[in-house]
C-alpha positions as CSV (number, residue, x, y, z in Angstrom):
1,M,86.7,67.5,257.3
2,S,88.2,64.0,256.7
3,E,91.6,64.5,258.8
4,R,91.6,64.6,262.6
5,E,92.2,68.1,263.9
6,S,93.8,68.4,267.4
7,V,94.0,72.0,268.8
8,L,95.6,73.0,272.1
9,L,95.0,76.0,274.2
10,E,93.2,78.2,271.6
11,R,91.9,81.5,272.8
12,G,88.1,81.7,272.7
13,F,84.9,82.7,274.4
14,V,81.6,80.8,274.7
15,L,78.9,82.2,272.6
16,H,75.9,79.8,273.6
17,Q,75.7,76.4,275.4
18,R,72.7,73.9,275.6
19,P,72.3,70.3,276.9
20,F,73.3,67.5,274.7
21,R,72.1,64.0,275.2
22,N,72.0,63.1,278.9
23,T,75.0,64.6,280.7
24,S,76.8,66.6,278.2
25,Q,76.6,70.1,276.6
26,L,76.9,71.4,273.1
27,V,79.0,74.6,273.4
28,E,79.3,77.0,270.6
29,C,82.5,79.1,270.7
30,L,84.2,81.9,269.0
31,T,87.9,81.3,268.8
32,E,91.0,83.4,267.6
33,G,92.4,81.0,265.1
34,H,89.6,78.6,264.0
35,G,86.5,80.9,264.0
36,R,83.1,79.8,265.2
37,I,83.2,76.1,266.4
38,G,80.7,73.7,267.9
39,L,82.2,71.5,270.7
40,V,80.7,68.7,272.7
41,A,81.6,68.8,276.4
42,Q,81.2,65.4,277.5
43,G,79.8,65.0,280.9
44,S,79.9,68.6,281.7
45,R,76.5,68.7,283.2
46,Q,77.5,66.2,285.8
47,G,81.3,66.9,285.9
48,P,83.3,69.2,288.3
49,R,81.7,72.3,289.1
50,P,84.8,74.6,288.3
51,R,84.7,73.3,284.6
52,R,81.0,74.0,284.4
53,A,81.4,77.5,285.7
54,L,84.1,78.1,283.0
55,L,81.8,77.2,280.1
56,Q,79.8,80.3,280.3
57,P,79.7,83.4,278.1
58,F,82.0,86.4,278.5
59,V,84.7,84.2,280.1
60,P,88.2,84.5,278.3
61,L,89.2,80.8,277.7
62,R,91.9,78.5,276.5
63,L,90.2,75.7,274.8
64,S,91.6,72.3,273.7
65,W,89.5,70.0,271.3
66,I,89.8,67.1,268.8
67,R,87.6,67.4,265.8
68,R,86.8,65.2,262.8
69,G,83.8,66.6,261.1
70,E,81.6,69.5,261.9
71,L,81.5,69.1,265.8
72,G,84.5,68.6,267.8
73,R,85.0,67.0,271.3
74,L,86.2,69.4,274.1
75,T,89.2,67.9,275.8
76,D,90.3,70.7,278.2
77,V,89.3,74.1,279.2
78,E,91.0,76.8,281.3
79,A,90.6,80.3,282.2
80,D,92.7,83.0,280.2
81,G,92.2,85.8,282.7
82,Q,89.2,86.9,284.7
83,G,85.6,86.7,283.6
84,L,84.3,90.1,282.5
85,A,82.2,92.0,285.0
86,L,79.2,93.2,283.2
87,G,76.3,95.4,284.8
88,P,72.6,94.6,283.7
89,E,72.6,96.9,280.5
90,P,75.9,95.9,279.3
91,L,75.2,92.3,279.8
92,L,72.2,92.6,277.6
93,A,74.3,94.4,275.0
94,A,76.9,91.6,275.2
95,Y,74.1,88.9,274.7
96,Y,73.2,90.8,271.6
97,V,76.9,90.7,270.4
98,N,76.8,86.9,270.9
99,E,73.7,86.4,269.0
100,L,75.0,88.4,266.1
101,A,78.2,86.3,266.1
102,L,76.1,83.1,266.2
103,R,73.9,84.1,263.2
104,L,76.4,85.7,261.0
105,C,79.6,83.5,261.6
106,A,79.6,80.4,259.8
107,R,81.3,77.4,261.7
108,G,84.7,76.7,260.7
109,D,85.4,80.0,258.9
110,A,88.5,81.2,260.5
111,N,88.6,85.1,260.9
112,D,91.0,86.6,263.5
113,E,89.5,90.1,262.7
114,V,86.1,89.0,263.9
115,F,87.6,87.7,267.0
116,S,89.6,90.9,267.6
117,C,86.5,93.2,267.2
118,Y,84.4,90.9,269.4
119,S,86.8,90.7,272.3
120,R,87.6,94.5,272.0
121,C,83.8,95.2,272.3
122,L,83.4,92.9,275.4
123,A,86.3,94.7,277.1
124,E,84.7,98.1,276.2
125,L,81.3,97.1,277.6
126,A,83.1,95.8,280.8
127,A,85.0,99.1,281.1
128,G,81.8,101.0,281.2
129,S,82.1,102.6,277.7
130,A,79.0,104.4,276.2
131,L,76.9,101.5,275.2
132,A,75.3,102.9,272.0
133,R,78.6,104.2,270.7
134,T,80.3,100.8,271.6
135,L,77.7,98.7,269.8
136,R,77.6,100.8,266.7
137,I,81.2,100.6,266.2
138,F,81.2,97.1,266.9
139,E,78.5,96.4,264.2
140,L,80.5,98.6,261.7
141,R,83.8,96.6,262.5
142,F,82.1,93.2,262.7
143,L,80.4,93.8,259.1
144,R,83.8,94.9,257.8
145,A,85.5,91.7,259.1
146,L,82.9,89.6,257.5
147,G,83.5,91.2,254.2
148,F,80.4,93.4,254.2
149,G,82.1,96.8,254.9
150,L,80.2,100.0,254.0
151,E,81.2,102.8,251.8
152,L,80.9,105.9,253.9
153,D,83.1,108.6,252.5
154,R,82.3,108.9,248.8
155,D,79.0,109.3,246.6
156,A,78.5,105.9,244.9
157,E,77.4,107.6,241.8
158,S,79.6,110.6,241.3
159,G,82.8,109.2,243.3
160,E,83.0,112.6,245.0
161,P,83.8,112.9,248.7
162,L,80.7,113.1,250.8
163,K,79.6,116.7,251.8
164,P,78.6,117.3,255.4
165,E,75.8,119.4,254.4
166,F,74.2,117.3,251.7
167,R,71.6,114.7,252.1
168,Y,72.1,111.2,250.9
169,R,70.1,108.1,250.1
170,F,72.0,104.9,251.3
171,E,71.6,102.0,248.7
172,L,72.6,98.9,250.5
173,E,74.3,97.4,247.3
174,R,76.2,100.6,246.4
175,G,76.4,103.1,249.2
176,P,75.4,106.7,249.6
177,R,74.0,108.8,246.6
178,A,73.2,112.5,246.9
179,D,69.4,113.1,247.1
180,E,68.2,116.4,248.5
181,R,64.5,115.3,248.0
182,I,64.7,112.3,250.2
183,A,62.4,112.3,253.3
184,D,64.1,112.8,256.5
185,H,63.4,109.4,258.0
186,E,64.9,107.7,254.9
187,G,68.0,109.8,254.2
188,Y,71.1,110.7,256.0
189,W,73.3,113.8,256.1
190,G,76.8,113.6,254.9
191,R,78.1,114.6,258.4
192,E,76.4,111.5,259.9
193,L,77.7,109.1,257.5
194,L,81.3,110.7,257.7
195,S,80.9,110.5,261.6
196,L,80.3,106.7,261.3
197,G,82.9,106.0,258.9
198,A,85.3,107.9,261.1
199,E,84.1,105.7,264.3
200,D,83.3,109.2,265.9
201,L,79.6,109.1,266.9
202,H,80.0,111.5,269.8
203,D,76.7,113.2,269.3
204,E,73.2,112.1,269.5
205,E,72.3,112.8,265.9
206,S,75.1,110.8,264.5
207,L,74.3,108.0,266.9
208,R,70.6,107.7,265.8
209,A,71.5,107.8,262.2
210,A,74.1,105.2,262.7
211,R,71.6,103.0,264.6
212,R,69.1,103.3,261.8
213,L,71.6,102.6,259.0
214,L,73.4,99.6,260.7
215,A,69.9,98.1,261.5
216,R,69.0,98.2,257.9
217,V,72.2,96.5,256.7
218,L,72.2,93.8,259.5
219,E,68.6,93.0,258.8
220,S,69.6,92.4,255.1
221,Y,71.9,89.7,256.1
222,L,69.8,88.3,259.0
223,G,66.8,87.6,256.7
224,D,63.2,87.2,258.1
225,R,64.3,85.8,261.5
226,P,64.8,88.8,263.9
227,L,67.3,88.6,266.8
228,K,65.8,87.5,270.0
229,S,68.1,89.9,272.0
230,R,66.8,92.8,270.0
231,A,63.4,92.2,271.4
232,V,64.8,92.1,274.9
233,L,66.7,95.3,274.3
234,K,63.6,97.3,273.1
235,D,62.9,98.6,276.6
236,I,66.2,100.6,276.8
237,V,66.2,101.7,273.2
238,A,64.9,105.0,274.3
239,R,68.1,105.4,276.3
240,G,70.2,105.2,273.2
241,L,70.9,101.6,272.8
């Protein structure tokens, strides 16, 4: 970026922050109109406490910055409503959502659909929605917003609509393909894929299949570095997360 960018009161959330030099912070944010951005909050580690308290994850913000190049300089920040009240398990889930956004959203790639599904997921977690279902639907929408949407209603080989009672192999580059001989732990029932595509997932069988499929898809984009938050969440996987 060669031209100077000046942005006022952009809606956003902090995804992560870390110390930067002696007194500042490097704050990674997800914003509505500019996507993921890196901002230097100068003097924030020694500045007024109210400002430091705002620069935390899960607080709706209005951010102002000046940027020329990859990193910008935060010039102002104010709350855009109350911070989200998250219990222990929803909080872990929200950190998982943040880590996904950090890993898969490139800096400067504006995408209001990503911001919409991210903020909607946080609101549902704060409202006490079922964690497993909320996360699976977020993952599905997030992949779609990034341009990695899944084909979940037609056989990739025949083009025919999926049949609820058929077994399918899911090929990551193509989609589902009927295969009645596939092992249970590798295949999916048509009804499970249709449930995920319809964002239904109100039964345990469909939730388990969705978790298995979406984990495969996400791993293909995340590469060899596993999500740190996934390791933290292992102790509650048995409860459906």
